[in-house]
C-alpha positions in Angstrom: -9.9 17.1 -17.1 -8.4 15.4 -13.9 -8.1 11.7 -14.1 -8.1 12.3 -18.1 -5.7 9.6 -19.2 -8.3 6.8 -19.0 -11.9 5.7 -18.4 -14.7 8.3 -18.2 -12.2 11.1 -18.0 -10.5 10.3 -21.2 -14.0 9.9 -23.0 -14.9 13.3 -21.6 -11.9 14.9 -23.1 -12.6 13.2 -26.3 -16.2 14.4 -26.4 -15.2 18.0 -25.7 -12.4 17.9 -28.2 -14.9 16.8 -30.8 -16.8 20.0 -30.1 -13.8 22.2 -30.8 -12.3 22.6 -27.3 -8.8 23.0 -26.1 -8.0 20.1 -23.7 -5.7 20.1 -20.7 -5.3 16.5 -19.5 -4.1 16.0 -15.8 -3.2 12.7 -14.4 -0.3 11.0 -12.5 1.2 8.5 -15.4 3.1 10.5 -17.9 3.3 7.8 -20.4 -0.6 7.1 -20.2 -1.1 11.0 -20.7 1.1 11.0 -24.0 -0.7 7.9 -25.3 -4.1 9.5 -24.6 -3.1 12.7 -26.0 -2.4 11.0 -29.4 -5.7 9.2 -29.3 -7.6 12.4 -28.8 -5.8 14.4 -31.3 -7.4 12.0 -34.1 -10.7 13.8 -33.3 -9.4 17.2 -34.2 -12.0 19.4 -35.9 -9.7 22.5 -36.5 -6.0 23.1 -36.8 -5.8 25.4 -33.7 -6.7 22.8 -31.2 -4.3 21.9 -28.7 -4.1 19.0 -26.1 -1.8 19.8 -23.2 -0.6 17.1 -20.8 0.4 17.7 -17.1 1.7 15.0 -14.8 0.7 15.7 -11.2 -1.0 14.1 -8.4 -4.2 16.4 -7.6 -4.6 15.0 -4.1 -1.4 15.8 -2.5 -0.1 19.3 -2.6 -2.5 22.3 -3.3 0.1 24.7 -4.2 1.5 22.3 -6.9 -2.0 21.9 -8.3 -2.5 25.6 -8.3 0.8 26.2 -10.1 0.3 23.7 -12.9 -3.2 25.2 -13.6 -1.9 28.5 -13.7 0.7 27.3 -16.3 -2.0 25.7 -18.3 -4.0 28.9 -18.2 -1.0 30.8 -19.4 -0.7 28.6 -22.4 -4.3 27.9 -23.3 -6.3 30.7 -21.7 -8.7 30.7 -18.7 -10.6 27.4 -17.9 -14.0 27.4 -19.2 -15.0 24.0 -17.9 -13.1 21.9 -15.3 -14.0 18.1 -15.0 -12.8 16.5 -11.7 -12.6 12.8 -12.8 -9.6 11.8 -10.7 -10.6 8.8 -8.5 -10.1 5.3 -7.1 -11.8 2.7 -5.3 -11.4 0.0 -2.7 -14.0 -2.6 -1.9 -14.4 -5.0 1.0 -16.0 -5.5 4.3 -15.5 -2.6 6.7 -13.6 -4.5 9.2 -11.3 -5.9 6.4 -10.4 -2.7 4.8 -7.0 -1.1 5.9 -7.5 2.1 7.8 -5.0 4.1 5.5 -7.4 3.1 2.6 -10.0 5.2 4.1 -7.6 8.2 4.3 -6.2 7.5 0.8 -9.7 7.5 -0.9 -10.8 10.7 0.9 -7.6 12.3 -0.3 -7.9 11.3 -4.0 -11.7 11.2 -4.4 -12.5 14.3 -2.4 -9.5 16.6 -1.9 -8.5 15.7 -5.6 -11.6 17.6 -6.5 -11.4 20.3 -4.0 -7.8 21.4 -5.0 -8.4 21.9 -8.7 -11.7 23.5 -8.1 -10.2 25.9 -5.5 -7.4 26.7 -8.1 -9.9 27.9 -10.9 -12.8 29.3 -9.0 -11.5 32.9 -8.5 -11.0 33.3 -12.2 -14.2 32.0 -13.1 -16.0 34.4 -10.9 -14.0 37.1 -12.1 -15.1 36.4 -15.8 -18.7 35.6 -14.8 -18.6 32.2 -16.5 -17.5 28.8 -16.1 -18.6 25.1 -15.3 -17.2 22.7 -12.8 -18.1 19.0 -13.1 -17.7 16.6 -10.0 -17.8 12.9 -11.1 -19.4 11.2 -8.3 -21.0 7.7 -8.6 -24.3 5.9 -8.0 -22.5 4.8 -4.9 -22.4 8.5 -3.9 -26.3 8.4 -3.8 -26.8 5.0 -2.2 -24.5 3.3 0.3 -23.9 -0.3 -0.7 -22.3 -3.5 0.7 -18.5 -3.4 0.2 -18.3 0.4 -0.4 -17.8 1.6 3.2 -14.5 3.4 2.3 -15.7 4.6 -1.4 -19.2 5.7 -0.8 -18.5 8.4 1.8 -16.0 10.1 -0.5 -18.6 10.3 -3.4 -21.3 11.5 -1.0 -18.9 14.2 0.1 -18.6 15.7 -3.5 -22.4 16.4 -3.5 -22.0 18.3 -0.2 -19.2 20.4 -1.6 -21.2 21.0 -4.9 -24.4 22.3 -3.1 -22.5 24.6 -0.9 -20.3 25.9 -3.6 -23.3 26.2 -6.1 -24.9 28.5 -3.7 -21.8 30.7 -3.5 -21.1 30.9 -7.3 -24.4 31.1 -8.9 -24.8 34.9 -8.9 -21.6 34.9 -10.9 -22.9 32.8 -13.6 -20.7 29.7 -12.7 -22.6 26.4 -12.5 -21.7 23.2 -11.1 -22.7 19.6 -12.3 -22.6 16.4 -10.1 -22.4 13.3 -12.3 -23.7 10.0 -10.9 -22.4 7.3 -13.3 -23.4 3.7 -12.9 -21.1 0.8 -13.2 -19.0 1.7 -16.4 -16.8 -0.4 -18.5 -13.4 1.3 -17.5 -10.0 -0.1 -16.5 -10.7 1.2 -12.9 -14.0 -0.9 -12.9 -12.1 -4.0 -14.2 -9.6 -3.6 -11.4 -12.2 -3.1 -8.7 -14.1 -6.3 -10.0 -11.2 -8.5 -9.0 -11.6 -7.7 -5.2 -15.3 -7.3 -4.9 -17.0 -9.2 -2.1 -19.6 -11.7 -3.5 -22.5 -9.6 -2.1 -21.4 -6.4 -4.0 -20.9 -8.4 -7.2 -24.4 -9.8 -6.9 -25.9 -6.3 -6.2 -24.0 -4.8 -9.0 -25.4 -7.5 -11.4 -29.0 -6.2 -10.7 -28.2 -3.3 -13.4 -26.2 -3.3 -16.6 -22.8 -2.1 -17.2 -22.6 1.2 -19.2 -19.9 2.3 -21.8 -17.7 5.2 -21.0 -18.5 6.8 -24.2 -22.2 6.9 -23.4 -21.5 8.3 -19.9 -19.2 11.0 -21.2 -21.8 12.2 -23.7 -24.5 12.5 -21.0 -22.0 14.4 -18.6 -20.8 16.8 -21.2 -24.3 17.7 -22.3 -25.5 18.2 -18.8 -22.5 20.4 -17.8 -22.9 22.6 -20.9 -26.6 22.9 -20.1 -25.7 23.9 -16.5 -27.7 21.0 -14.9 -26.7 20.3 -11.4 -27.6 16.6 -11.6 -26.4 14.3 -14.3 -27.5 10.7 -14.3 -27.4 7.9 -16.9 -30.5 5.5 -17.8 -33.8 4.9 -16.0 -32.1 3.7 -12.8 -30.0 6.8 -12.7 -33.0 9.1 -13.1 -34.9 7.3 -10.3 -31.9 7.6 -8.0 -31.6 11.2 -8.8 -35.2 12.0 -8.0 -35.2 9.9 -4.7 -32.1 11.6 -3.6 -32.9 15.1 -4.7 -33.5 16.5 -1.2 -32.5 20.2 -1.1 -30.3 20.1 -4.2 -30.6 22.8 -6.7 -32.9 22.4 -9.7 -32.3 23.8 -13.2 -35.9 24.4 -14.0 -39.5 24.5 -12.6 -40.2 21.4 -14.6 -37.3 19.5 -12.9 -38.7 20.3 -9.6 -42.3 19.4 -10.5 -41.0 16.0 -11.8 -39.2 15.3 -8.5 -42.4 16.3 -6.4 -44.7 14.1 -8.7 -42.3 11.0 -8.9 -40.9 10.9 -5.5 -43.7 8.7 -3.9 -43.8 6.1 -6.6 -40.0 5.9 -6.9 -39.7 5.6 -3.2 -42.0 2.4 -3.3 -39.8 1.0 -6.0 -36.6 1.9 -4.1 -38.0 -0.1 -1.1 -38.3 -3.2 -3.4 -34.6 -2.6 -4.5 -33.5 -2.4 -1.0 -35.3 -5.4 0.1 -33.7 -7.4 -2.7 -30.3 -6.1 -1.7 -30.8 -7.1 2.0 -32.0 -10.6 0.8 -28.7 -11.1 -1.2 -26.6 -10.1 1.8 -28.6 -12.5 4.1 -28.2 -15.4 1.7 -24.5 -15.0 1.2 -24.2 -14.7 5.0 -26.1 -17.9 5.4 -24.2 -19.7 2.8 -20.9 -18.7 4.3 -21.9 -19.8 7.8 -23.2 -23.1 6.3 -19.8 -23.8 4.5 -17.9 -22.9 7.7 -19.9 -25.0 10.1 -18.6 -28.5 9.0 -15.1 -27.1 9.3 -15.7 -26.1 12.9 -17.2 -29.5 13.7 -14.1 -31.3 12.3 
């Protein structure tokens, strides 16, 4: 589990450990990793289980990522499931976001998933088994105000997953793209400190989920080999609306998409209208508050 020292990544590791898995946690902060290791070990179901910690930045040096994953596989055996959960966020108006933030987010959120996946895919194909999870976001299904740096990196994960799934499906290797909503994690709390007002108001139209709930859904969908993983009714609607040419797990899933697409599009248009209204109101309030200052 990359990004496994906190948030959704940590909860996914706990969920897998509860089911008897051997866990390798990968993150940058060694102290956080060791703290999380102790927390996960409380959920041990048998004496043989191991939690291995590796401190590395998965977005910087592919050879380093490949080497540490080789070491992990030498100690614990081949990777059955890789969960790409390392990620970060920057919010703000497009023209206010530093240019290097666009580069950094693409490195962490996209290449930080490419490198670990590249390092394990050959072994998975040889063994004719494996699961790879990409933790995207609902902001990877729908571009929203304030997420011009973040959303594209999460959209990119779906493109990678669709192309890679077509390559590895004959080898019995399955990919899952998870689209969690706003989730109560340290990263979300940090992001909320700098969110533009428009982004906050749009986010408040749906509730904040607990990381444990999101982790349970993702692990279940990954084990079942589902390509899409969504949480709640809003998540289900977004997955149907954005299904496009993405793979389906069953004929039933495909039929649901065909039947529900029209009505969900109508509902979606109402949502988009309300979001546009929020942005327009904020703009008018801002201009109104600035106009007396200009007069003076």
